[in-house]
C-alpha positions in Angstrom: -45.7 24.1 -58.2 -45.1 27.1 -56.3 -46.9 25.3 -53.1 -45.3 21.6 -53.4 -41.8 23.7 -53.4 -42.5 25.3 -50.2 -43.4 22.4 -48.7 -40.1 20.5 -49.9 -38.0 23.5 -48.0 -40.4 23.1 -45.1 -39.6 19.4 -45.0 -35.7 19.3 -45.0 -35.6 22.4 -43.1 -37.2 20.5 -40.5 -34.9 16.8 -41.2 -32.2 18.8 -41.2 -33.2 20.6 -37.6 -33.9 17.4 -36.4 -31.1 15.5 -37.6 -28.4 18.3 -35.7 -30.5 18.3 -33.1 -29.3 14.2 -32.4 -26.0 15.1 -33.4 -26.5 16.9 -30.5 -27.8 14.8 -27.8 -25.7 12.3 -29.2 -21.9 14.2 -28.7 -24.1 15.4 -24.9 -24.2 11.5 -24.4 -20.7 10.3 -25.2 -18.9 12.9 -23.6 -19.7 14.3 -20.2 -23.6 13.0 -19.7 -24.5 14.7 -16.7 -28.3 13.1 -16.8 -26.9 9.4 -17.0 -26.1 7.0 -19.2 -27.7 4.7 -21.8 -25.3 3.1 -22.4 -25.2 -0.7 -20.9 -22.5 -3.3 -20.5 -19.5 -3.6 -18.9 -18.6 0.2 -17.0 -17.6 1.3 -13.4 -17.7 4.1 -11.3 -14.1 6.3 -10.7 -12.2 9.2 -9.1 -10.8 11.8 -11.8 -7.1 12.2 -10.9 -5.9 13.6 -13.6 -6.3 14.7 -17.5 -4.2 14.3 -20.4 -5.6 15.0 -24.0 -7.3 12.3 -24.6 -6.7 9.9 -21.7 -7.6 10.4 -18.2 -5.8 9.0 -15.2 -8.8 7.2 -12.9 -9.1 5.8 -9.8 -11.5 3.0 -9.0 -13.7 3.2 -6.6 -16.9 1.2 -7.6 -15.9 -1.9 -10.0 -19.7 -2.9 -10.8 -18.9 -6.0 -11.3 -16.3 -4.8 -13.9 -13.3 -7.2 -12.4 -11.1 -4.6 -11.3 -10.1 -4.2 -8.0 -11.3 -1.0 -6.5 -8.5 0.9 -5.7 -6.9 0.5 -8.7 -5.7 2.8 -11.0 -6.4 3.2 -14.6 -5.4 5.4 -18.3 -8.6 5.3 -20.4 -8.7 6.7 -23.6 -11.3 5.9 -26.5 -11.4 4.7 -30.3 -11.0 8.5 -32.8 -15.2 7.4 -33.8 -16.4 7.7 -30.2 -15.9 11.8 -29.6 -15.8 11.6 -26.0 -13.8 15.1 -25.1 -11.5 14.3 -22.0 -11.4 17.8 -22.5 -14.9 18.3 -20.5 -13.5 16.7 -17.3 -11.4 17.6 -13.9 -9.6 16.2 -10.9 -11.8 15.1 -8.3 -14.7 14.6 -10.4 -16.8 11.0 -9.9 -17.9 9.8 -13.4 -19.2 6.0 -14.6 -17.1 5.1 -17.2 -18.3 2.7 -20.0 -15.8 0.0 -22.5 -16.1 -3.2 -23.8 -14.1 -5.3 -21.2 -11.1 -5.0 -22.1 -8.2 -4.5 -20.2 -4.4 -4.1 -20.6 -2.9 -5.2 -17.6 0.0 -3.3 -16.6 0.9 -0.2 -13.5 -1.1 1.4 -14.2 -4.0 -0.5 -15.6 -4.9 0.7 -19.8 -8.2 0.3 -20.2 -8.1 2.2 -24.6 -11.8 1.4 -25.8 -14.0 3.5 -23.9 -17.3 3.8 -25.3 -19.0 6.4 -22.9 -18.1 8.6 -19.7 -21.2 9.9 -17.2 -19.7 12.5 -15.1 -21.5 12.1 -11.1 -20.4 15.0 -9.7 -17.6 16.1 -7.7 -16.4 13.8 -5.6 -17.8 15.0 -2.7 -21.8 15.3 -3.3 -22.6 18.1 -1.0 -19.9 20.1 -3.3 -17.6 21.1 -0.8 -13.9 19.9 -1.4 -11.7 18.2 0.3 -8.8 20.8 1.9 -6.6 18.6 4.3 -6.8 15.7 6.1 -5.2 15.3 8.8 -4.1 13.0 12.2 -5.4 15.0 15.4 -3.2 12.4 17.5 1.0 13.8 15.7 2.3 16.6 17.2 -0.6 16.8 19.2 -1.0 15.7 23.6 -4.1 12.9 22.4 -3.3 9.8 23.9 -4.1 6.8 22.6 -4.5 3.0 23.4 -1.7 1.0 20.6 -3.9 -1.5 19.5 -3.7 -1.8 15.8 -7.8 -0.2 14.5 -9.0 -1.5 10.6 -11.0 1.7 9.3 -10.9 0.1 5.7 -11.2 -2.8 3.5 -11.2 -3.4 0.0 -11.2 -6.1 -2.4 -7.4 -7.2 -1.4 -6.4 -5.4 1.8 -7.8 -4.7 5.9 -6.9 -1.3 6.8 -5.7 -0.6 10.4 -4.4 2.7 12.5 -1.3 1.6 15.1 -3.6 3.1 18.1 -7.3 3.5 18.6 -7.5 7.0 16.9 -9.9 6.7 14.6 -11.9 9.2 15.3 -9.0 11.6 15.1 -8.1 10.9 11.7 -9.8 13.7 9.8 -11.3 15.1 6.6 -11.3 18.8 5.9 -13.9 20.5 4.0 -14.0 23.9 2.2 -17.1 25.0 4.1 -15.3 24.7 7.8 -17.1 21.1 8.6 -15.3 17.9 8.8 -15.6 13.9 9.3 -13.4 11.0 10.0 -12.0 9.2 7.5 -13.3 6.1 7.9 -16.7 7.9 7.2 -15.4 9.6 3.8 -14.0 6.1 2.8 -17.2 4.1 3.4 -19.7 7.5 1.3 -16.5 7.2 -1.1 -15.7 10.5 -0.9 -11.9 10.0 -0.4 -9.9 6.2 -1.1 -7.0 5.4 0.0 -4.4 7.1 -2.4 -5.4 10.3 -0.7 -4.2 9.3 2.5 -0.9 8.2 1.1 -1.6 12.1 -0.6 -1.8 13.6 3.2 1.0 11.6 4.9 -1.7 10.0 6.4 0.0 6.9 8.0 -1.3 3.1 7.9 -1.3 -0.4 8.2 -2.2 -2.5 5.3 -2.5 -6.7 5.7 -3.5 -8.4 3.1 -7.0 -10.9 2.6 -5.7 -13.6 0.8 -1.8 -14.6 1.4 -0.9 -15.8 4.3 2.8 -15.3 4.2 6.0 -14.4 1.2 8.7 -16.5 2.1 12.2 -16.7 1.0 13.1 -20.4 1.4 17.5 -19.3 1.3 18.5 -23.0 2.3 16.7 -24.5 -0.5 19.4 -22.3 -3.5 20.0 -19.8 -5.6 23.5 -18.2 -7.2 24.4 -15.3 -4.5 26.6 -14.0 -7.5 24.1 -12.9 -9.6 21.2 -10.5 -9.2 17.9 -11.6 -11.1 15.4 -8.7 -12.6 11.8 -10.9 -11.4 9.3 -7.8 -12.4 8.7 -4.7 -13.8 6.5 -2.0 -15.1 6.2 1.2 -16.4 8.4 3.1 -14.5 10.3 0.9 -12.6 12.6 -2.8 -12.6 12.4 -5.1 -9.7 15.8 -6.6 -8.7 16.3 -9.5 -6.2 20.2 -8.8 -5.3 20.6 -12.7 -6.4 18.9 -15.3 -8.4 16.0 -16.2 -6.4 12.8 -16.2 -7.9 12.6 -19.7 -7.9 12.6 -19.9 -4.2 10.1 -17.6 -3.0 7.0 -18.2 -2.3 3.8 -16.9 -2.1 1.4 -19.0 0.2 -1.9 -18.5 0.2 -5.1 -18.5 3.1 -6.9 -21.2 1.3 -3.5 -23.7 1.6 -2.3 -23.5 -2.2 1.3 -21.8 -2.8 3.3 -20.3 -6.2 6.2 -18.7 -6.8 6.4 -15.1 -6.8 6.9 -14.7 -10.6 3.9 -16.7 -11.5 2.1 -14.8 -8.2 2.7 -11.3 -9.5 2.2 -12.3 -13.3 -1.5 -13.2 -12.4 -1.8 -10.0 -10.0 -2.8 -12.3 -7.2 0.0 -10.6 -5.8 1.8 -7.0 -5.7 5.4 -5.3 -5.0 3.9 -3.6 -2.0 3.0 -7.0 -0.8 6.8 -8.0 -0.6 7.5 -5.2 1.3 4.3 -6.6 4.0 6.3 -9.8 4.5 10.0 -8.1 4.7 11.6 -9.5 1.0 14.2 -8.1 0.4 14.6 -5.8 -3.1 15.5 -3.1 -4.9 13.9 -0.7 -7.8 15.2 0.8 -10.6 14.0 3.2 -12.5 13.6 2.1 -16.2 14.9 4.6 -18.9 12.5 5.5 -21.5 13.8 5.5 -25.4 
């Protein structure tokens, strides 16, 4: 009887040990597995922009067939049972995010059903960090030819400099090395948002939009303002009632009113700026 008791105790200890170990492995995978993910399904690769409690703002660098436009930002979060510890990540990390495929259309996007997150490294895989992005032609005697020079494209836009200067617009790293923005973008080290953060000037041309035109001859109430779009921060307003006569013309020959185009995501507010469409914006009041 004493032998049997000892054997049962040993078996119980082993069972508990295996159970604890499996639970630890599951949490590591759910949180920030540095060796890869076991999950399959809808996913994308992104750069962490901000961590706030149990949510994280990321910028998608590789859509991985998720259907999300590269360069888009999204707040991601999880159901309570997922046990994902967002505090294990920080700005600049590159991560692979798995979710159930549901995306809330807002600005930024919202994904509330993340199932696991894999840590792929810091933004620069060489373990050096970006310390500056600089255009050496600014405030210098460097002369460049006055012609548009393309340096990048994503799913929605072509990006160009206003002159031939790609060799002079560079990313500076913490180890003293540098490379051109064109090279850093191609390697996924930086994103277009980083150029904005460092005030690097560029043009962007919509890939699929031929023109956006306000047909003032088709009517509209001149003295009645019109809110034609809202996002989390602003409401966007035409100085007159005109959304039905602001028309988007696509390169495939189709067209649609601006409100419809904004609603389906085929046009962004930035596109109105590119085509010189007049509007203003008011910051929304948060209750």
